[in-house]
C-alpha positions as CSV (number, residue, x, y, z in Angstrom):
1,X,-0.6,-48.1,-9.7
2,X,-1.2,-45.5,-12.4
3,X,-3.4,-43.5,-10.0
4,X,-0.6,-43.4,-7.5
5,X,1.8,-42.2,-10.1
6,X,-0.7,-39.5,-11.1
7,X,-1.1,-38.3,-7.5
8,X,2.7,-38.3,-7.0
9,X,3.2,-36.2,-10.1
10,X,0.4,-33.8,-9.0
11,X,2.0,-33.4,-5.6
12,X,5.4,-32.7,-7.2
13,X,3.9,-30.1,-9.4
14,X,2.0,-28.6,-6.4
15,X,5.1,-28.5,-4.3
16,X,7.1,-26.9,-7.1
17,X,4.4,-24.2,-7.5
18,X,4.5,-23.6,-3.7
19,X,8.3,-23.4,-3.7
20,X,8.3,-20.9,-6.6
21,X,5.6,-18.8,-4.9
22,X,7.6,-18.7,-1.7
23,X,10.8,-17.8,-3.6
24,X,8.9,-14.9,-5.4
25,X,7.7,-13.6,-2.0
26,X,11.2,-13.8,-0.5
27,X,12.5,-12.0,-3.5
28,X,9.8,-9.3,-3.2
29,X,11.0,-8.7,0.4
30,X,14.5,-8.2,-0.7
31,X,13.8,-6.0,-3.6
32,X,11.0,-4.1,-1.8
33,X,8.2,-2.4,-3.6
34,X,8.8,0.2,-6.3
35,X,6.7,3.2,-7.2
36,X,3.6,2.2,-9.2
37,X,2.3,4.5,-11.9
38,X,1.7,8.0,-10.6
39,X,1.9,6.9,-7.0
40,X,5.1,7.7,-5.1
41,X,7.1,5.4,-3.0
42,X,5.4,4.4,0.2
43,X,1.9,5.2,-1.0
44,X,0.9,1.5,-1.0
45,X,1.3,-0.9,1.9
46,X,2.5,-4.5,1.5
47,X,2.8,-7.2,4.2
48,X,6.3,-8.5,4.4
49,X,6.8,-12.3,4.1
50,X,9.1,-12.3,7.1
51,X,6.7,-10.4,9.4
52,X,3.5,-12.2,8.2
53,X,1.8,-14.6,10.5
54,X,1.0,-18.2,9.2
55,X,-2.5,-17.2,8.1
56,X,-1.3,-14.2,6.1
57,X,1.5,-16.3,4.6
58,X,-1.0,-18.9,3.4
59,X,-3.0,-16.2,1.7
60,X,0.1,-14.7,0.2
61,X,1.2,-18.0,-1.2
62,X,-2.3,-18.7,-2.6
63,X,-2.4,-15.3,-4.3
64,X,1.2,-15.8,-5.7
65,X,0.4,-19.2,-7.1
66,X,-2.8,-17.9,-8.7
67,X,-0.9,-15.0,-10.2
68,X,1.7,-17.3,-11.6
69,X,-0.9,-19.6,-13.1
70,X,-2.7,-16.6,-14.7
71,X,0.6,-15.5,-16.1
72,X,1.2,-18.9,-17.7
73,X,-2.3,-18.9,-19.2
74,X,-1.7,-15.4,-20.6
75,X,1.6,-16.5,-22.2
76,X,-0.1,-19.5,-23.8
77,X,-3.0,-17.5,-25.2
78,X,-0.6,-14.9,-26.7
79,X,1.5,-17.7,-28.2
80,X,-1.6,-19.2,-29.8
81,X,-2.7,-15.9,-31.3
82,X,0.6,-15.5,-33.3
């Protein structure tokens, strides 16, 4: 019974992370990319969430989930150093 509860909780956390990643990607499509550093607008290319095929979307979601997790870990480490 406890194993089932753990799996359910894990799947809820995973589905929340996926939903957040997809929301970030949708937001990035709306906001579009901005100039980065010394580069001008349009110097870098980015695949749009709407125009991406399912394989590209899967990769984009994985990258976004990984980026969010690294951000959480950075926040924790900075908080621990204070």
